[in-house]
N, C-alpha and C positions, 0 to 999 in steps of 0.2 A: 728440445721442442721439435716436434715433427714438422717438416717443411710442407707447405701447402702446394699441391700440384695444380696445374691448370684445370684438371678435371674436377678437383675438389672445389676450387673457386667457382667454376661454372655451375656445379650442382648447388652450391650455396646461393649463388645469385638467382638461380632458377626457383629455388624454394622461396626466396624473398619476393621475387616478382610474382610468384603464384599467390602468396599470402596477400600481397597488395591488390592483385586483380580480384581475388575473392572478396576482400574488404570493400572494394569499390562497387562490386555487384551488390553486396549486401546493403550498403547504405543508399545506393541509388534505388534499389527495390523498396526499401523502407519508405523513402520519401514518396515514391510513386504509388505504392499500395495505400499509404496513409491518405493521400489526396484523392485517389481515384478508385480504390478498392481492387480486389483481386480480379474480378471478371473484366474490368475495363482497362487493365494494365497488361500490355503484351510483353513477351520476353524480348522481342526486338527493340522495344522502347527502353526496356531496362538496360540491355546491352549497349545501346547507343548512349544513354545517360552515363554509363560507367566507363565508356571508352573501351569496351571489351568485345570480343567475338561472341556471338550468340551461343556458340557451341560451349563456351566456358560455363554457362549456366548448368548444362547437363553434367559437365565434368566435375564441378565443385558441389552442386546441390542435388543432382539427380534429375530434377525437372522443376517446373514452375511452382508446383505445390511444395516441394522441398525447400525452395528458396523462400516461399511465403512463410512456412513454418519457422525458418531460421530467423526471420525478422522479428518474431515475437520473443525470442529468447536471447539472441547473441548481442544485439546493439547495447543494451544496458547491463548485460552481464548478470551474474548472480543466479543461484539456483534456489527457487522458492522452498524446496525440500530442506535445503541446508539452513535457511532462515527459520523454518518451522522447528527444526530440531534444536535450534539455539534458544528461541524464546519459550519453548515448552519443556525445557530441561527440568527434570524432577528437582524439587527443593529450591528452586529459584524464587526469590522474593518477588512480589507482584510488581513493584516499581522497576526492578531490574528487567523483568520479562517484557513489560510495556516499553521500556526504553530500547531494548534490543529490537523489538518489533518496529518502533517508529524510526530508529536510525537506519535499520536495514531497508525499510520501505522507501524512505525519503532520499536515500543516497543516490538513487537514479536521477533525481532532479539536478544534481551537480553537472549532468551532461548537457544541460541547456536545451538546444534545439532538438537534439536526438531524443530527449525525454518527451518533448512536445509531440514529435512525430510518432513515438511509440504510443502515447495516449490517444492520438487521433486514430492510429491503426486499431487499437482495441475498441474504440467507440464505433468505428466503421464496421468492425466484425460483429458488434452487437446489432447494428442496423441491417447489415447485409451478411448474415451468418454463412459460413462455409463449413466444411468438415473440420476445420481447425477449431471451431467454437467449443466442441465437446472436450478437446484436449485442454484448451485454455481454462474452461470452467472447472475442470477437475484439478488441474495442477496449480493454477494461479489464483483461484477464487475459493473453491470448496475446501481444499486441504488446509490452507491457512485459516479459513473461517472456523472450521471444526476444531483445529488445534487451539486457537485463541479462545473459543467458547469453552473448551475443556479447562484451560488455565483459569478463566474467570469463574467457572463453576467451582473449581477446587478452592479458590481463595474466598469465595463467598460461602463456603461450607455446605454446598449443595450436593446431594447424592447423584443427581443427574441433570443434564441440560434441559431447561424448559423454554417456553416461548420468550419469557422475559430475558433469559440469558442470551438468546439469539438476538433480541432487540438491542441489548447492551453491546453485543459483539459487533453488530452492524453499525452501531453508533461510534464505537471506538475506531473501527477500520475506516469509517466515513471521514473521520478527522484527517486521516492521511490522504485518502483518495481525493478529497475536495481540492487539495493543493494542486494535484495534477490536472483536474478538470478546469480550474479557474486561473490557470497560469496567465492566460491572455488578459483576463480582467485585472489581476494583480499588477501586470505590466502597465496598465493604464492608471489605476488608482494609487498604487504604492509600489513602484518598480524596485525600490531599494530592498524590499522584503525577500527578493529571490535573486539578488544580484551577485552573490558570492557563496562559496562553500560554507563560510562561517554563518551566513544567514540561514542556510539550510539546516545546519547543526542547531541553530537557535530554535528553529521551528520544531525540530525533533524533541528538544528539551521541553518546550512549551506544550506541545501536544501530549507528551508523556504526562505532564501535570494535569492537563485537562482530562485525559483519560482516567487518571486516578480519581479525579473529582466525580466523574460519571460512575465509577465503580462504587465509591463511597456513598453516593446518592442512592444507588440500588440497594446497597447493604442496609442503609437506614430505612428504606422503604420496606424491606423484608423483615427487619428486626428493629423496630422503633424503640428508642429509649423509654423506660417505664415512665408513665405520666405521673408527676408528683401531684398529690392532692392539694387543692387550693382552698384557702379559707375565704368565704364570702364576707365582704364588708357589710355591716348592717345598713339597711336602707335608710337614707336620710329622712324619709317620710314615716319611718316606723315610730309609733308612739309607745311609750312605756305603759304597761298595764297598771292600773291603779292598785296600790297595795291594800290587802284586806286585813293586815295585821293591826290589831288595836294597840293604841299607845297607852302607856300606863298613866293613870291619873295622879 
């Protein structure tokens, strides 16, 4: 085993300290950007909250915009493109595809307050859009939506995506999104529903089933079962017509 020199130990400690400093800046920026927005948050304020030198922002992220962009992707981890490739894999049964989608989407909720801050950050970007909005729309919204619409279109036997497929897609994704939006409400009305990773997994299972019901409803709307002819019961008020046949004498 190679002996560790003082230089090696110093370099390793430096890398560790650097990673910690970068992480402190990232999470301090996330909290401030989520609460105040990009324009009203200064780099000096972020550095003070992180207990770091203001020059560290340039060193680790390039500039304020680079740090802002990092807060959208790094805190909750995961690459939307990787999730898209998984739930849209060819030959995947519909239930499996929807389960992968729900589990992958809701996993971020297990990070608690960080997930809340990320949701607030996205909502603030909607209200006060910056140049980051176009990137978020294409990567985090448009790409998953189009992929899921394609999956639903395939399983409904449609040749192309139409308006109702888009409606169905928005409805399915809305099942997952609403959990992020109403976290504070759930905390008041039924806090146990989000109190543990197991509860998040239960949500993923239930939402998968709800999504399957939505798809089945759309399938029946497009291809209703053949209506069975029904026999009308004779009207109680109907009178038998008098017979004209003569009786034999």
